[in-house]
N, C-alpha and C positions, 0 to 999 in steps of 0.2 A: 633486704633480701631477705634474711630470716621469719622476716616477721610478714611478709608479702608471701615465703611457700606456705606457713603457714595457715596466711587464710587461703589461701588454692586450696589448700590439702583439705580447709574443713568446710569452703567449698562442693569439693569435689564427693564430699561423704553424705554434704546432706543432698546433692541434685541425684546421688544413687540410692540415697532414702524414701524419696519422694519419684519415686521412676512415673506418674501417673502426672504429675503436676509437670514436671520437667521435659516429657512426651508431649503434651498439649502446648508450654510455653514453644518448646523445640520447633514444632510443626510452623504452628503459626508465623513467626519469625522466620521460619526460611520459605513459605510464600512471599513473604511480605519482601524478604530482599532479594528472594529469587526475580519476584516482574519489580522489580526494579533495576536488576543486573540488567536483565533482556533488554526490558527496554531502553534502557541507557548504551548501548551497544547499539540496537539497533537506528535512534538518533544518530549515536556518534556517524555513525559511519553515514547515514542519509544527509546530515548537515555542517558535521564540524570536521570531519577529516577529508586530507586531501587524495584524490586519485592515489594507488600504488606507484611509486617511481621520480614520481615529481617532484624536480627538487626547487629549491624557495620557491613555492604554493604562492606565498604573498605577494608574487609580481604577475605570477602565470591568471591571464582573466579570458571568462569565456563576455563575447562582443554580442553585445543587443542591438536589438533596430528597435525603439522605442516609436508609438504613437498613443496620438486622442482619437478613441471612436465610439459617437456618440456622449460625449464627455465623460468616457471612462478611458484611462489607462491603459496600455494593452502594452507586449513587447514579442517577441519572435525570434529566433535565433539565429533563423534561413535564412541567406540571400546567393546573391550571384556570384558564378566563379569571378566574377569583369570586376567583384567588389574584392575580393580577398588579394587579388594585383593592386588596387590602387591605395588597401591601406597600409597593405606591403610595402607601396613607394612611396607613400606620400603623408604618413605620422613619424617625423622622429622622434617622439614618445614612445615609441616599439622597437626596441631592438628585434624583436622576431611577430614574425607571420603566420598562422596554418590554418589551411581549411579541412575539414573535415569530416567525414558519413560513413553510415553504418548502413552496410545491408545483405547480401546473399547470392551468394557464388557454387556455382557445382563444378566439382576438380571431378575427374573421371567421365565417364564416359559407358552408356547402356549399366545391366545390373548392377558394373561396378560404381555408377554415379553414384557420389555423396555430396550434401549439400555441407554447407561453412560459411559461417557467416566471416562475413570480410569486410578491413575498414580501407576506405576508402580516403586518403593522410597527403599531405603534402609532402618535395619531399625533403621540409626541414623539420616534420612536423618531431622526431624522435627528439632533435636537438633541442629543439625549442624543450621540450618539457625536461629535457636534462634523463634521460633517462636512455642507459646505452647496454645494447644487446649481451647477451652470457654468452651467447655464440656469435660466430663470426661478423657485421657491419650493422649499422645505419646504410637508410638510400645514400648515395652519395649527388654530389651537384652537378646540374647534367638529366639525370634518371625522371628527371620530374618532366621537363620542359613541353609542352605542346606544338604539334597536338597530340606529336604517337611516343609518348612517355618508354623509358624502359621495362619488359617484363621481369624485373627483380619481385622478391617479397619477402616479407619479415616475418614468419609462423610465429603464435604464443606457446608457451614452455608445457603448455596441456598440448596440443595438435604434436609437439615433438615428440612426444613422450607416448602419446598414443598410434603416432603413426607411423614415429623410429626410431621406436624404442630408443631414446636421449641419446641417438649416436651421436657422436662428437665428429663421424661423418656426413653429416644431412645437409652443412656447406654444400652449394653445389648441385643438389638434386633436385628435379622437373618437377614442377608440377601440372598438368595440367586444366587450368581453368580456363571454365568458360569454353573460349574460341581461341586463347591462343596457351604457350609452355611456357611454363614461367621458374626461374631457378631463383630455390632457394641462397638467403644474399649473409639471412639475422637469424638469430631464435632470440626474442621476447624473454628479460625475468619474469621469473614464477611473481601472476597476481595481477599481470599487468592487462587490461580492459580495456573497452572505449570508456572516456572522460563518466558517460553515464554510469560509471560499472556493470556494463553486460557485456555477456560475451564476444571477445574476437577470435575466432583462429587463423587472421592470416593479414597481413597491414601488405598492400599495394601502392604505388606509385597513382595521383589521381591521374595522371596524364597518360596511364598506358588501360585503364579498363575505362574513361569517361567517354570515347567517342562510341563505345558499345551499350549505354548506361543512359546517355543524356543528346547524342544525334553528332555529327561530321560538326557540325561548328562550335561542341559545350563551349567552351572557350569565347567567342567572341559575343554568346546570348545575349541579349541584355533581360530577361524577361523569362529566362529558367532557374527557377528558388529552389536549393538542393542542399549546399552548402553551408554547415557550421562553419564555425570562425574561432581560432583561440588564438591570443596573442601574450606574450612576454614584454612586461612594462620597465621603460630601461630603470634602475636603483633612485636615481636625480629625478626622474618626472613622475611628477603626481598623479593620481585619479582623473583630476578636474583636465589636468592638460589634456592628457593623455584623450581625453574624450571630444572634446573641443577641438580637436587637428585633427581627428578620425570623423567625427560631423562635416567639418569644411570640405576634406578629402571625397567622404563619400558623396556629399551633395552635388560637386565637383565631377564626377562621376556619372552621378545621374541627370546630371546634366548635356553630355556628350550621348543621351541615349534618343534627343532629338525628339522630345516631348515634356510637355510643363513636369516638374516633380510632383510627386502622387500626393503629400501629406507634408505643410508645412510644419505642422508639426516634432515631424518625425527625426530625432537622433542617435546617439549611437550612444548607450551607454556599458562600461564595465562591468561586466557579474566575476560574483567569485568562481575561484575552480567545479564546486564540487553544484555538481548542477542543480539541484532538489533548489536550488535559493540562487530567485531570477530577480531585476531589478524593481519586477510587478507582488513580488511575497514568493510565499513557496511553493509548489510545489504539494499536491490534496495528497501525495500516501507522506510526505514527512510532513505535513498538518496535523493528519491522525498521526501519525508517530510522534509527535510532538505534544497534541492530546492525552495520549496513551500513556508516555511519562506522565501526565500532570495524577492520571490518574493508578498508574503503579503506587504514586507517592501517596495518595490517599490512602490506598490498600493499607501499604507499610505505617501511615499514620492510626488507621484501626486497630495493626495490627498492636502496634506497640502500648493502644489505648488500653486492648486487652488485656494483654500482656502484663502491662500496671495495676489491670486492678484484680490478676491471678495473684499477681506477687504484694498487695497491696490483702488478697487475703490469707496469705502465706505468714505473711508477719505479723495481719491480729492475732494466729493462731500463737505464733511464736513471741506471742507480748510480756505473755508472762516470763520467762525464760529471759528476754531480751533486760526486763525491771532486778531480775536478779545478778544477772553480769555487768548492770551498772549499779548494782548496791553493793557487788564485790572490788567496785575498784574499776571498770576496767571506761576507758574516758569513752567520750561518745564520738571522737574524732578516728580513734579505733573502732570504734562496731561501725562506724559510717565505711571506711572504706573494706570492712571487710562486708556486709551487706553487696557494696557496689561489687565488690569483687565475684560474691554469689552472680548478681546480673551478667558480668561483663565475659566468667566463664560461659554463661546458656548461651550467652548471644552468638558469640565465637562460635561455639558448636553448630548456633545456625544459621554461622555467613559459614562453617562450610560446605553444609548440608545446601543452604545457597546455595554453594559455586557447583557443585553434583547437579544439584535440579537447574538448572541459568543453562550448564551447559548442553543436555537433554531441549531444553525447550528451546534452547535458540538455536537448534539446527529444526524443531520443530516448523518456526518461524521462518530462518531460512526457504524448508522446501514446501512447507502446503501456504505461506502467509504474502512470502515478498518473492516467485520462484523466480531466473532467470538474472536477483541482482547480486553480483560477484562478490563476495567476504573476502578480504584482508583478509583472515584469522577466521573466521569463523564470530560467529557472533562474540564469544567470550573468548578476551585476550588481554594484555597487560593492562590494559586504559580500565578496560571493563572489574578486572580483579582487584583494582586499587578506585572504583568505586563504592566494590562491595563491600571491602575495609569501611570506604567511607560510610559506608549506608550501617555496618553492626557497629561504630562509635555514636554516631545518631541512632541507633535501637538501644546504645548502653545507656544515653543519656536522657532519653523519654522514657522507654519503661525502664530505668532503675532510679530512679531519683530520684521520685515521691511516694515511690515503699519507702527508700530508705532514710529518706527526711521526716515521712512520717515518724518511722519507729525512732528513731536518735532522741524525736522529740517526747518521748512516754515519759510520763508525771511517777517516777518508781512510787512512792505513795501508797497515789489511788491505786495504780496498775495492782501492785499487793492485797489492798484493800478493797477492792471495788469488783464489782461485777460484771460482768460478760458485756452487759447490755451496753452499760455506764460505761467501758472502756469502750465500745465498738462505736456509740452515738456520735463521736467529732468526725467519724472514715467515711460511713454511709455517705458525704452532700457529695466526697471524692468520687466517690466509687457511682453516682449514683449520675455525675458530672461526666464521666468518662465515657458511660453507655449515651447518655445520649451525646457528644461527639460522635462516636461508633454507627449510632441508627441514622443523625442526618446523614454523615458520610456517603453509606450504606444504601441509603435511600435516593442519593447524590448521584454514584452509578448504577444505582438500578435504573434511575431513567435516561440517563444518556446510555444504557444495554438495549433498552427498549426505545427507543428513537434512533439507532442504526437498525437493528431492525425493524424496526420498520421501512427505511426506506433502502437497507439491502431488497426485503420483499419486493417494496412498488418497481426498482432499479430491475429487478429480475424475471421480474413477472410481465415487464412493456413488450408490447405486443409490437416485432419491430421488423412482419413480415419476412419475416426469414426462422423456420422451424429450425429454433439452435442449437436443439441435443440431435436432431433429424437430419440434417445438410450437410455438407464438409465442401468444403473449397480445396479444386485441384489446381495445381498450377505449370505449367513445367513453358522454364523459360528459352522459350524453340528456336529465339531471333540471337542470342548468346551462342547459341552449339549453333549459328550456321545455318539452321532450315533457313529458307527464304520464304513470304508471306505465304506466296499460295502451298507453299507445303504444310505451313504450319497450318492453317487453315485446315488441310484435307487430317493433319496428326492428329488435331482436334475432337474431328467429327470421325476419325476413328476409335480414337477414346471413347469416346459416347459410346457409339453402340460396344464398342467390349467390357464396360464399366455395366451397361442395362445386362449385359448376360448376369450377370454375378447373380447367385441367391441370397436375395434382401433386398438388391436395393429394388427402391418403385420408379425411380424413375432418373435421367439427367440431361443436361440443358447448359449447348454453348452461349457463351455471352462475351460482344467485346465494346471497346470503349474502357465507360463504368464499368467496372466489378465493383459487388458490395466486400466491404471492409479488404481493402485491400486497393484502389485509384480512382481517382474521378478527369474525366473531360466533359470540357464544359462544353454550353453552344447558347447562338443566342435565339429568343425568339420573338420574330417580328407580327404585332397583332394587326389587322387589319385596319385601314380607312384611317391609319397616322397614330392608332390609340395608344393615352400614354401609360406605358409597363409601371407596375407597382417594383419598387427594390424588394430581392427578394433576403431574404436570410441565412448568410450562410454562403453566398453567391446563387453560380447557376445563369439558368434550368442546367444538371447535368443531363448527358446524352449516356443513352441503353442500346445497344444494340445486338437483338433479343428475337428471339424465335416465342409462338402462345404457347411452347411447354414451360417456359420459366419459370413462369408466374405459381404453377401448379405442382413444379419444383422446389421451390423453394418454400411454399404455401403460401403465398401475400395471396390475398382475396380481392377480387373484381369490387369492385365500388358501383359502378355505372357502366353498360354501355357493353364489348365483347371484346375478347381473344383477338389477336388476331387470326387468320383461317388459311387454309394447308395454301390454297389458290398465292393469298395475298404473300404467302415467303419465297414461294416456290414462282413469280409473275414478275415483272416491276411493278412496285407497288406506293404510290408516296400516301401515305394511312400511317399514324401514329397515335398512345396509350402517354396518357402523363400519369402521377400519383396525383395524390389530394391536395397535396398541399402547392400544385403548380393550381391545381386549380380551384381554387378558394382563392389565392393572391390574383390572379387576371382574369378571374371569373365567378365573383363571389356573389354567390345567393343563388345564381344561375348554374345551368347544363351546359356544359363544354363539348360535349360530344355530339358531333357533324361538328362545328366551328373546323375553320380553315385556317393558318398562318403559315408562315413563311417562317422555314427551319435555316440559320445559318447567311451566304451567303446564294442561296435557293431560289430565283425568283417564282417559281412555280409553289403554289402550297398547297400544303400536306393535311389530312384531312382529321379528323379526331376521332378514336374507334372505340374510347374506352375508356378508360378511371379507373387504377387499383390503387389499394394503402400503400404508404409512404415505405418502405423498403431503405434500413439502415445499410450507409453509405460508410462513413468513417465512423462515428460515434454509436452507442444506446442513447445516451441523454443529451436531451437540446440541442439538437446537431439535425435534424430533419431537414433533408437536400430535398428542392426544387426535381425533379426528373423526367425526360420524354424520352421515351422509349420507341424503335422506330428496325422495323422488320432486317434483316440480311438483303432482301432484295430493292432497298430502299435505293434510286438511283444515284440521289448524292453522298448520305451518308451510308448505307449498307455494306460498305467492301473495309470496314473495320476487320483487323486483325483481330480473331480472336485471342480470347484473355486468358481465359481463365474457363473453368468445365465446373457447373454447378451440382452435384450428384443427392441425391433425397434413399434412403436409406428409411428401413420398418422400424427399426426399432434405436435401441444407440448408435448413431452414427462410428464413435469412438472404435465399434465395435469392429468394423469391416475397413478400417484406415491402414489396417498392414495390407488385407487380399488384395483391396482397390490399390497398393500403389504398385506389388509386382506385377502383379494384371498389366498395370502400364508399360512398370518401369522396361519389359525387354522386347516392346515394341519396335525397336532399334534397335542399333545398338551405335546411334548417333547420337541417343534421347539422353536425356540433361536431367537431373535429379529431377522427382514427381513427388511433390509439393500436397500433403493430403491431408488437411485442416479441417477440420470438425469445426463448426463456427461457436461452439459450448466453450469451446479453447482461447477462439481467436478475442471473443468478448471477453477472455475470463481479466485480462490484465483491467481494462475499464472495469468491470465490477469490485477489484482489490480493495480498491482504499474500501466503499463500503463493510466488504468481507473483514478486512483488516479491526476496523472498526467495533463490526456487529461481536465479532467472534471475542477479541480483548475486551473487549466492555463487557461483553457476558460473561467471562470467564472473572474476570474480576470482579463484577459485582456480585456474583456466587460463590466466591471468595469472603469478599467482604462481607459479606451476609448468613453466610455460615461462621464466621468469626465475629458477626456481633450477636450472632445469638449462643455461642459460646461463651462470652460473656455476660449475657443478659442471664445464659444456667449457673454461672457460675458469683454472681448477684442472687441471684435470688438464694437460691444452694445456701450461700452464710447465711441471706437473710432471715429462712425458715431456721434454721440450727441459732441463731442468737436470740429465739423469740421464742424458744420452744419452751421458757415459765412461761409469756405472754398467753402463748394458743395454749397451754395448759390448763390458764383460770379462765380465760375464755371459754372453753369445754366443760369446764365443771361448773360456767355458770349458766349452760344450756345451749350455749355457740351450737349449732349446728354445723355438719363435715362443709355444706354444702357455704355457709356466711366463713369461712375458715378458707377456703378457695377463694374466694368471690373479696376476700383483703388481698391476700398473694396475686389476685389477680392484677386487682386496683394497684398493688402499690410496683407490680410490675409492668404493668400500663400508662403511668406516670411518664418515667423520661422516655420511653417509649413513642410515645406520642409525643414529647417537649422533640425532642431528638426528628422526628419527623415534620413536623411543623420548621425546623430550622431547615430543613434538609429539600424543603418544596421551596421556602424561600428564595437557596443556591442556587436550586437547577433551575428556578425562574428569571436567577440573578444568569449566573455563567452558559446554559444554552441558549440566549444570543448569540456569543461568537462563535460557535457550529451553525450555527443555521447555510454559512456556502458550501457546508459538509454533510447538510440532506441532502435529499430529492421527495419529494412531494410529499411533505413531514412537517406541520410545523415545532418548530421548540418549543411550543409552552401545549403540547395536544392534551388532550384533558386525557384521552383515555391510555396514552401511557402515565402519566401523573397518575392517575388509581387505579393501575392496574400495584406500578409499582408499592402503590402505600398500603396496599389489599395485601404485596405477596410479602413487605417486611411485618405488616401484623400477624401474620399467616405463621413466619417464622419465629416471632416472639410466643404466640398462644406456643406455641409443639417447643419453642426453647422452656416458659416457664409453667407444664405439665406435669416434670416429675417432681419439681418441689414444693407446684402446689399441692399434686398425691400424699407428697411425703408429710405436710401440715395439715391436710385432712382426716394424714392412720397415726398420729401424736397419743398416747393414750395420756388423758390427763395426770392420772396418779405418777406415772414414771416425771413426765413433765413437770411435776410440781416437786420432788423433791433432789430435779435438777441440777437447781445450786443448795 
């Protein structure tokens, strides 16, 4: 212990004596360790850690329905309520089965209305997961019996604290939820949310609200797919047995539908409770997070290589001191321990600083890159702290071992009698190798950043038929508030007039049936003379009931024909418009305007008057859907109840969100919560994987580039200091300053070019694995590779300028007297 304390005191004095080196080493290691801590926290909660409160999570599984479509495997977690009952009653390997579904609801009315996130769950949901409310009780047996369940609710800890001040008297309180009054019977524990870690304000039994959400016959419908299933497997049953029994039970249930089994390849598969992992792989966000974890490891390797280079330079400056100590009898083991203690102290300081940086950076990741995701304890918790400690140990081993081992191998006689050039020669190969490693890893990160940035630009710049930054979607769930269909239509029309009078609003349009970014309503199209209808990607066609002002309001352009006329909107008219996708599928190479087709069961044909561009329905990318648009006057399909209002503003739609909502919320004392959502916010979750990849890859790439530049600078500065005598001789013999600069440049470019070559080869291999994460971007895009190479070369030039200028300013007389 005495010798260890002596080593610590000696290391601390050495660190204080060299504040510049200490600051650089600490900064570099802090960045590397903090990046790994943040990304480990993200990966841990996305892929490893089960939802809060689940007891024996290894026994709890999500139910997936797997299938093969066009030779590709697929899986969906969504099924019918009848399937929940079938699996609950007919699978002995399951000790419990529950359905769950997350939606929104309105609490209160009029100006006091508030929107909440509602979990619709089976009555045994909390018992299955093993979650016990911190106040009150869970749902009781018999409160979730179709067709009408008990009006009881369990609220979240956050909702309890925000609306009831964490009062113990909350049990028994009343909540006016949609059209019914619910009684609070329990408060969920802290941190409990949906199984996908999304916010849930309250939970209610399925049977208590299913009527208003899915129709009166919801529990008997065989074609109403909306609920997800979670099951607990008995401890003595295997996963394979449970899957086989569940598949048989599901197929038997499907046969009772009175129709052929839809897909002979469909089986039930059990997936982990962690929702980002499915039988067909992991979700995009988790896949990007894994890649970023790998990127963070690369940054740490670059940081360790850089620190090793700096410490080698420091050890070379201390070579005579080390030789003298060895000559005086200090053992090489004791000297090695002392040198490793210095490296360890630097790493510990860096690890402590990294915890602070990770805490701040984790909050940025939480709020900016993964909003809406519920973090149990934030990105930084005990598990992340343990990982940070492990990363610190790794840094000690990687960054401190090589310099320390190089130092204790010092030859005492050669060091005390040799020149600086003789002493330093053997170390230059290791330092150059570390520089090559930094350059290779840096260019790999820069290429990855470039690919994600280009993908993000392609996705964000895609024309989806809606001016995303200028259009808002206004929804009012009037049916749940007790409005009749006629009252709902009248309210939407009145809302449209009110909104048009708001300064800054350019237009408003009511839409029924299919609503962009919200819902789709299918319809069949029968071609004349029995012509064969080609299969449409994504199903459909889908029906939209709109007026002619719908398309100018959202910013969609007419590709052929015309819009609906006022007369056609007022007088019963069988006219329709279609989108480009349907036109190309059903009338390839022809103009469909003027064609007459039958819609649904309507025996009278409807004439096509126009073709419009494809408008986003569900997703921004690879999800164009065939669309049919009819006016509200269409005799067979125009009487659909209004579903949403679309509002176009002159500028940023988000700036008028509060004003639009306030203007509409007070229209009636019965008015439910009015949701006003700019399309830019609606599509933001779909852009998140590319934005996450582009942001973090770019950030890590820049950090790696700076660290590599610092490494190159330190190597070249040391090289110049060791070659002062040689440079002086060259200049004394007639070498010009430009010749000396060229010499330094050649010395600097050699490891960079070698590293660049290795990095490009590594990128060609590695980027093949992120092909499915890119959009309209080749993983071997030559432009991205060239830009990454140029950026690295530019950073190398900047890093070598100062050493080069210093070498050119050497005074030959001084240099010749330097040794």
